[in-house]
C-alpha positions, -999 to +999 in steps of 0.1 A: +789+506+369+754+515+379+737+509+410+703+489+406+686+521+411+703+540+384+697+513+362+661+510+367+657+545+361+679+545+331+656+515+316+621+531+327+636+563+308+644+539+278+609+526+276+590+560+279+612+573+255+606+545+232+568+546+238+566+583+234+583+580+199+559+550+185+531+567+198+540+600+179+547+579+149+512+563+151+496+596+158+513+609+127+502+577+103+466+581+119+462+620+113+438+614+085+415+593+110+414+619+135+438+600+163+447+621+194+480+617+213+477+592+241+501+573+267+501+537+269+496+531+306+498+494+303+536+492+298+548+470+325+584+465+343+604+438+329+617+406+346+648+424+360+630+451+374+607+432+389+636+413+407+652+444+422+620+459+435+612+426+453+627+428+493+627+389+491+655+388+462+682+365+462+713+393+461+739+362+461+722+354+427+724+390+416+761+391+424+768+361+405+754+376+375+766+411+381+799+403+361+780+392+331+755+426+335+784+446+334+796+432+304+761+435+288+760+472+301+792+479+283+772+469+250+744+489+260+763+519+268+778+516+231+742+514+219+731+541+239+756+565+223+741+554+192+704+560+206+713+594+215+722+604+180+692+591+169+670+608+198+683+639+186+670+633+150+636+624+166+636+655+189+639+675+155+614+655+138+593+659+170+593+697+165+580+695+129+553+670+141+543+693+172+535+720+146+516+698+121+495+685+154+485+720+161+470+721+126+454+687+130+439+696+162+422+726+149+410+702+119+397+678+142+375+706+161+359+712+129+354+676+120+338+666+154+314+696+147+304+681+113+300+646+126+275+660+149+253+671+119+258+637+098+242+605+101+263+574+092+251+554+063+226+525+069+232+488+069+234+479+033+248+514+020+279+527+017+294+564+012+311+560-022+332+592-019+334+600+016+318+633+009+295+643+039+272+662+016+265+631-010+239+604-007+246+568+005+250+543-023+230+507-018+255+476-017+234+463-049+210+469-076+173+472-070+155+438-083+149+429-117+114+413-127+105+391-156+069+375-163+069+340-178+031+331-187+012+307-204+002+313-240-033+304-233-059+317-207-087+298-209-122+307-192-127+282-164-095+269-161-064+273-138-039+298-147-005+306-134+013+340-132+050+333-131+079+359-123+117+353-125+136+379-102+172+388-103+186+402-071+216+399-045+192+400-017+168+370-032+166+357+005+149+389+018+126+399-008+090+407-002+065+402-033+031+416-036+007+405-064-021+431-075-050+427-101-053+461-116-082+456-138-107+432-153-132+406-137-117+399-103-097+364-105-092+348-072-055+343-070-035+325-045+002+330-035+017+303-015+045+318+011+070+290+002+065+301-035+059+334-039+072+339-072+040+323-086+004+333-084-020+307-091-060+315-104-076+282-098-106+291-121-103+321-147-135+340-147-149+366-172-157+371-208-143+357-242-114+380-253-116+402-218-082+416-212-068+409-175-041+432-161-018+423-133+011+442-114+039+425-092+059+447-067+092+436-054+107+450-023+142+438-008+157+445+025+171+481+020+137+490+007+143+492-031+108+485-051+102+474-084+070+473-101+062+450-131+028+449-153+015+424-174-021+414-194-035+384-206-066+378-225-091+352-216-106+333-243-135+306-243-123+273-255-156+268-274-160+304-287-123+302-300-129+267-316-156+281-334-140+310-344-110+292-357-127+259-369-100+242-343-115+212-325-083+207-308-093+239-288-124+224-273-128+216-235-120+179-223-156+172-218-188+173-240-213+187-216-200+223-222-203+222-259-238+205-256-250+233-232-233+260-255-254+243-286-287+244-267-279+280-257-274+290-296-306+270-305-324+290-277-312+323-291-319+317-326-353+303-317-360+335-293-355+357-325-375+336-347-404+336-322-400+375-318-403+378-357-427+355-362-449+370-334-453+402-351-457+389-387-486+366-375-498+391-344-511+358-328-533+347-356-538+308-364-516+297-396-538+283-422-516+281-457-527+255-483-505+264-515-519+235-535-500+206-547-492+229-578-461+247-557-426+242-545-408+241-512-372+252-501-343+237-484-323+261-462-289+270-470-283+283-436-292+273-401-288+304-387-297+332-413-325+313-430-358+308-409-390+294-416-419+319-426-445+289-432-436+253-422-459+224-435-474+201-412-453+175-431-421+192-426-417+212-460-403+247-460-432+264-480-422+299-473-392+314-459-372+344-448-336+353-447-316+379-429-277+385-434-263+417-419-285+445-435-301+424-463-335+410-459-356+385-482-387+365-483-396+338-507-428+319-514-433+285-531-462+297-546-477+327-564-486+342-533-502+376-544-525+356-569-537+331-541-543+359-520-565+379-545-582+342-554-592+338-521-572+304-516-551+319-491-577+349-480-565+348-444-527+353-452-533+387-467-525+407-434-494+383-428-480+394-462-485+430-454-464+427-421-438+406-442-434+437-465-431+460-436-407+437-422-387+436-457-387+476-456-375+478-421-408+492-407-414+463-382-404+482-349-424+510-332-462+506-345-467+543-333-444+553-360-462+560-393-452+537-422-432+555-448-438+552-483-412+529-502-400+524-538-410+489-549-396+474-583-408+444-602-389+421-625-392+385-637-427+386-638-452+383-669-479+405-677-504+388-655-485+379-628-470+414-627-507+430-625-517+404-596-487+420-575-494+453-586-531+452-574-521+438-540-496+465-533-519+495-546-544+483-523-524+474-493-497+507-496-517+532-519-489+558-514-459+535-526-439+539-557-445+510-580-426+502-612-424+473-636-388+469-649-382+451-683-355+425-689-330+447-711-302+465-710-319+490-686-326+467-658-295+479-639-309+516-637-347+507-635-338+486-602-315+513-588-331+530-558-356+502-552-364+496-513-380+463-523-378+441-554-403+416-561-392+392-584-402+358-603-382+340-630-405+339-657-393+344-695-355+346-684-336+343-718-302+355-701-303+341-666-268+346-659-266+381-666-303+384-649-286+368-618-254+385-621-274+421-620-294+410-589-263+397-573-247+432-576-276+449-558-281+422-532-244+424-521-243+461-522-210+460-545-226+488-566-235+511-537-212+529-514-235+522-487-244+487-481-271+499-459-289+507-486-291+474-503-330+466-516-348+437-500-361+406-523-394+394-522-394+361-546-430+347-557-428+313-575-445+313-610-439+277-619-462+256-602-445+223-588-417+229-613-385+253-613-359+266-639-327+276-639-329+310-629-351+301-597-323+277-587-295+306-590-315+333-575-327+312-545-291+306-538-287+343-532-315+344-507-302+315-486-324+288-501-321+258-525-349+245-546-354+213-568-341+214-601-361+216-631-381+183-635-386+179-596-419+171-585-420+199-557-452+197-535-470+177-562-469+145-542-461+157-510-489+178-510-475+195-477-496+225-462-496+245-428-525+242-404-510+255-369-528+272-341-503+298-340-464+307-348-452+289-314-471+258-322-456+258-357-421+261-343-422+241-316-433+211-336-419+216-370-388+235-370-353+222-372-343+239-339-368+217-323-351+186-338-318+198-329-323+208-295-343+173-288-314+153-301-286+173-279-309+170-250-313+132-251-274+132-257-272+153-225-291+131-205-285+098-220-320+090-224-330+080-259-363+063-260-355+039-288-336+005-289-312-001-318-308-037-310-346-037-320-340-023-352-344-044-384-329-032-412-329+008-415-335+019-379-354+049-394-386+026-394-386+036-355-406+069-353-385+078-320-353+073-338-362+098-363-377+121-341-347+120-316-317+114-336-324+108-372-343+142-384-315+164-367-283+144-381-298+143-415-305+181-414-268+188-405-256+167-433-277+182-457-264+217-447-230+204-453-240+191-486-254+222-497-222+244-485-201+216-507-220+223-537-217+263-535-179+257-528-181+274-495-158+267-464-179+269-434-156+282-407-145+310-434-178+325-433-191+350-406-217+338-382-231+303-387-224+295-349-252+266-345-237+250-378-202+254-367-211+238-331-228+209-346-195+202-368-173+208-341-194+185-317-188+157-343-151+164-342-153+160-306-165+127-306-146+114-336-116+115-313-126+084-295-144+062-324-133+025-323-143+002-349-159-026-354-193-015-335-228-036-338-262-022-329-266-052-308-236-053-285-219-019-287-231+009-260-259+026-277-245+062-269-212+052-282-229+041-314-250+072-319-220+091-311-201+076-338-228+078-363-234+115-355-196+121-365-201+103-396-228+128-404-210+158-395-179+151-414-168+182-434-139+184-460-138+223-467-120+232-438-086+238-428-084+218-395-099+186-394-078+158-370-075+124-384-099+099-371-074+073-355-096+043-362-109+038-396-122+004-393-118-019-425-115+011-446-078+020-443-050+025-420-047+061-404-010+066-400+008+077-431+039+085-413+059+066-438+048+087-467+061+118-481+038+145-493+041+162-528+031+189-546+021+187-582+001+199-610-021+174-631-036+174-667-071+156-671-096+151-701-128+156-685-157+131-686-188+121-666-196+111-638-161+116-624-123+107-628-096+099-607-075+126-597-047+103-594-035+116-559-043+106-522-056+127-493-037+119-463-059+117-434-059+150-410-035+165-433-049+198-451-042+201-487-047+229-515-063+226-547-061+252-575-082+250-606-056+266-633-066+278-667-044+290-693-059+326-698-090+345-685-108+337-717-111+302-710-126+310-677-156+319-693-158+303-725-142+267-723-137+260-687-159+229-675-175+228-639-152+204-615-161+191-586-139+174-559-147+146-539-126+123-516-129+085-521-152+069-549-171+044-520-207+044-520-220+054-483-246+027-488-218-003-490-215+007-450-247-017-434-246+001-401-276-014-388-268-048-399-255-069-367-216-064-368-221-044-397-209-008-387-169-016-396-159+017-408-174+054-408-204+058-429-198+087-451-161+078-462-171+092-496-175+131-492-198+154-504-186+168-536-173+204-536-172+230-567-137+242-572-135+280-583-113+287-614-079+304-603-089+302-566-071+279-542-089+261-518-082+242-486-095+208-479-090+183-449-107+148-446-105+130-411-106+096-433-081+107-464-083+085-494-079+086-534-092+119-546-119+120-572-127+148-597-166+152-609-173+164-642-206+171-663-190+176-697-169+153-718-132+157-732-125+190-722-088+198-706-086+206-671-055+214-650-052+210-612-025+221-590-021+201-558-003+209-527+004+186-500-013+154-512+007+119-516+009+095-544-005+062-540-002+035-565-021+043-596-016+027-632-028+049-660-005+039-691+022+013-702+050+033-686+035+022-654+037-013-657+066-021-635+064+007-607+028-003-602+036-041-592+064-026-574+039-002-554+014-031-548+043-053-533+055-023-512+020-019-498+024+017-485-014+024-491-046+003-486-062+017-517-048+016-551-062+029-585-062+012-621-074+039-649-085+035-684-100+058-709-137+045-702-131+022-670-117+030-635-111+007-609-109+017-572-095-014-554-083-022-519-046-033-518-052-069-512-080-073-540-059-056-566-030-080-559-058-108-564-067-093-594-030-093-610-025-131-602-050-139-629-033-160-656-053-137-684-025-113-683+009-103-670+010-065-671-011-035-667-010-029-704-022-065-711-051-057-684-060-023-702-063-040-733-089-065-721-109-039-703-110-019-735-119-046-761-144-066-739-155-047-710-163-015-728-161-019-763-183-050-769-204-047-741-216-015-749-218-022-786-245-048-776-263-022-754-269-001-785-240+029-781-215+046-802-190+065-789-150+063-781-136+029-778-171+011-788-169-014-814-188-003-843-208-036-855-223-027-889-252-050-886-264-034-854-255+002-866-267+001-901-299-016-892-305+015-868-297+039-894-320+024-919-344+026-893-340+059-885-337+051-847-315+073-822-280+057-817-267+077-787-229+083-779-220+071-747-187+088-735-185+082-695-161+063-673-177+033-658-161+026-620-157-003-599-152-001-560-134-033-551-142-034-516-176-039-501-209-043-519-239-020-515-262-051-519-258-089-520-221-099-531-220-073-559-241-045-566-248-024-597-246+014-606-218+040-613-197+030-597-208-007-587-190-025-560-184-057-549-168-081-522-143-096-551-113-085-571-119-074-606-118-097-634-118-082-668-139-113-679-153-122-648-189-126-649-196-106-616-181-077-631-201-078-665-230-090-648-232-056-627-224-036-656-251-053-672-276-039-646-266-007-660-277-012-696-306-037-692-341-029-701-374-043-679-392-045-714-365-072-725-379-099-703-413-118-705-441-112-679-435-120-643-402-128-648-376-122-624-353-092-631-318-107-638-335-124-667-323-095-688-287-088-667-263-113-681-265-106-719-236-083-714-216-111-697-224-141-723-216-120-754-179-106-744-170-140-731-181-155-762-161-128-784-130-134-763-134-172-769-138-166-805-107-142-807-084-162-785-096-199-785-094-200-748-126-216-733-148-193-716-159-197-680-195-194-684-225-194-661-245-223-665-281-224-679-310-250-677-310-258-715-318-290-709-345-289-683-365-263-704-363-286-732-375-312-713-402-288-702-415-284-739-414-319-747-436-330-719-461-300-729-464-316-762-477-348-748-507-328-730-544-317-744-533-279-748-492-274-745-498-235-748-518-239-713-493-263-698-462-240-703-482-207-695-492-221-664-460-235-652-447-212-625-410-229-626-407-211-658-406-175-640-370-177-629-346-152-640-324-179-659-355-195-675-364-159-688-328-158-701-327-191-716-357-185-736-346-153-748-310-168-761-332-196-779-350-167-798-313-154-805-301-186-819-331-189-840-323-159-859-285-168-862-294-203-873-319-188-900-292-168-914-311-134-905-279-125-888-245-137-884-244-138-843-277-139-825-263-115-797-262-084-822-301-088-818-296-072-785-282-041-799-311-036-821-335-044-792-317-017-773-322+009-803-358-003-807-368+004-772-349+040-772-370+048-800-403+035-783-397+053-753-392+085-774-422+082-795-442+076-762-437+113-753-458+128-780-486+122-803-469+135-835-438+116-829-456+085-823-477+085-855-444+093-873-425+064-857-449+036-851-446+022-882-410+016-881-415-001-845-438-025-859-468-010-842-486+006-869-519-006-859-517+008-821-524+044-807-499+061-785-525+053-753-526+015-764-487+015-770-483+029-732-504+000-719-485-030-738-474-058-716-440-071-719-449-103-738-465-077-765-437-055-769-408-083-768-430-102-797-432-073-818-398-058-809-380-093-817-398-095-850-389-062-861-356-065-853-349-100-866-374-094-894-389-127-882-423-139-872-418-152-836-457-161-834-451-200-831-421-194-809-441-174-783-470-200-788-445-231-781-436-211-749-469-203-735-464-166-739-498-148-747-495-119-772-523-096-788-541-111-818-539-075-835-503-077-831-499-110-845-518-097-877-494-068-879-466-089-877-480-112-903-485-085-928-449-078-931-445-117-945-414-121-921-402-159-920-417-178-893-396-192-866-403-228-861-411-248-828-373-260-827-350-261-797-310-258-797-295-285-776-270-263-762-245-274-732-253-256-698-222-233-704-233-228-741-245-194-740-207-182-740-193-206-764-199-212-804-240-214-811-234-246-829-259-269-810-279-293-828-314-282-839-342-304-822-381-304-831-403-294-804-429-325-812-431-346-780-410-375-797-375-361-802-346-367-778-321-343-765-294-371-767-284-377-805-284-412-811-269-408-844-236-401-824-236-437-812-225-471-831-255-495-835-257-530-826-280-561-827-291-575-796-309-605-788-331-606-757-335-639-741-362-626-716-390-603-717-384-564-714-409-542-698-401-503-698-415-480-669-434-451-675-413-422-689-409-392-672-384-365-690-377-346-657-362-375-646-339-385-676-325-368-704-332-394-726 
């Protein structure tokens, strides 16, 4: 047994040995970490040792446990034997470890030295390969930066730059925004939103490029820099460049200001130019009434040279790129040399210097130029040569001939002085000048010759003048126009500034725009009666400007040009865009009495500015009573259609959807057809007449004023794009008849159209569906353009069931018989031998009529229906309706067919009564005829016979001057011819009368023709001058007698119609049967029925009532009977 001391020593030894072993093992494992051998001084005594060491230990308790301890010690002794063996192994291992530790100690000494030289990796970095010589590596990648910006950056508006940053250190990023170039932008970055830079208002110029950079730094100093650029654009300038009103700013004031700026710019250029040309002298320019004036084709490139005090453009100048031109509406060279324009000579000299680019530094000597003359007769050419030789003696002057060498003669010219006299091949003449002017035959466009046009045709013009002036940015009246003959405008101004300020188009435009800016128009629309143009303030402050704009649009359309596809013309474009802007908010109906005046004028301006030759033209959402604007239920189509040309226009049978662009291509089969056969074609949207909108009537402004667009000439083989804010049925205008035309349409719609019997069922179905508010009914010579509701009413007629039956009624009566009675021949017109043979016998003209008559069943231009082609009315079409035939009758009536002082409608209704009568004869259906005062006029005639002078009584009776009385008197004359057997149908005399009147008009134009034709016309005793002064009574007496071969002398006397004695004697010489003074007692509606009325003598006694039709009885009177006085106007008996 061990003593306590021994046991304590043993246990202490055991613990120390175990601890040393463990420590050596830990050192071994930690070798690579640079661990050093240490001894754990924290080992404590176990509880037994603590008990033995205590002087207060309970020995008795220890003794009680001793036996147990001895047992344990025996077990420990056995264990110690095993431990001893292990310790021997450990001792051997420690000897090996000791050797290694010697090596480690040496290495640690080296590492200690290196650690003194190498700093540890900073926070956020690590040593990826435990190589002291390599750099520390970041724990995360540098930030990635991506810009996200708006597509559009508009001047004056806010703009935001956005970045998207990808980083594992996002919370600790530092972001710096830097502008690198361009106008300085005030950008704001909020601390709570550092990824966005906000620019409150973009500054700079249109198309200026702005460059920004952003620098992003993370918490460990990693920096990423990214660059971006964006282009600032001006909304108004962009809208002008693209023709897109959707780009305009939200307010109108900037646009109004831009227009004024552009006007001021152009006016400054004009002022500077005229200041040089006039050199501060007063302007006195009187071209006389034998002169012409011009209309500018451009607001920017054409400018006034001489403006008359009446507003006419008497002379103009034109500048486009390197081409200059000037035009005078008179023979300015002759007028200067003749003294009429003597004071204008120095101005013309400076005009020529301006044309030849010598209007700059006056100190620079004038250099000689080469001048060529063309299109002037010998006298006019000599006048030009005299002037130029006197003013510019060193210049080279050559007169070119109109022959095959014209091109070579004009080559090298600095200035071409041109007229349009004796031009035989005007197309070739214009083509050669156009090549020179355009520079297409010269590689250097800067060498294009200038042109000076001097008018040679007094107040008239010719085809060559019209074509030539269009090359110079001008238009002129067509041949036959009066020019300045009636206007007699002239220019008397203090100076050029005075002329520009008071009379230029710039002044009227600026005046209007400034009034819109200030909303201070001085006129009051509610005070207008009818046309507000009766107010001079309205004209000066509004009307002149909008009419000028509409005229410019029309001029572009005639030439087939698209405004926004042209270079320049910014003022014109701005004015059109202003209308687009205001069109957005238009609402109908409006009234001059109740609608806000500014809003009314904005709407009216938008109407005037509407232009269809463009790619972008947003729809007007409110089209009033014209049509719906939403066609989202309609599918667009692409289609090629064939037509047979016919004047004035034909339906294209397709529909332009509002606000949607469509393309049109005039297709020809081969290149030969382009120059030889292809007729000219113009496209127009809608057949509606603009005058059918009565905007100045109370509550009359119910739709856009100019629903019917300008007609735009199509170019053969060239696709053209159109867009209408209103939409509508497309029409094609022609000047030639019966030529085939093929048109390809893209992105149009198909509205209800009847064109032949194959459409009978589908047309009715389309009327029922009602997808469109406009429908069309097409026949070879009559077309109906109708609102949906009115066409539905038309097809409710009991006269027909199908479109085919309606077409037959139109063809037979509305066209065939009506035009035959108007004295025409042609396709579909009935040939009536009693008319045509008589005309042939007399050798009078029988013209062919091959046009299309149109009807707009919609709103009337005047009254309830208004004549013309098209005529328009508020009623639905009826093939035998009095209104429809009446309005067509207006197109054919002649003023000479009514007696003196009779109202106009006295000659209109022949063309209604006759077709109705013919239909009644053909079908037995009782006609619905207008009532006439047959019985009342009979009573007048009989009453007149009871006075001393029946002639005086009838001639002084003003109640006979109404239209119904006038037509009744003519019908009685026709009934007489029929009853007397001179003609089978009295109505046929109207056809003969038309031929007589045409021949009469033709003969009045020339003395020789008059002498050759007057005998056949019944005027063999009259000179042409006397014939020109005939009264209607005289003419109609001779004409009726001649075409019926009856003598109407007594008939005219019966009605109190005075005629010349010479004419009576002339008619008597033909021994024609005398028409008796009788009356045909027709019923009130008898004009359209069978003309079998009873013949009653005009004797003051015969009764209207035929007593023979009554049974006679004897009556005994038991009381006296006294009749009262008889007044025929009170009784028909």
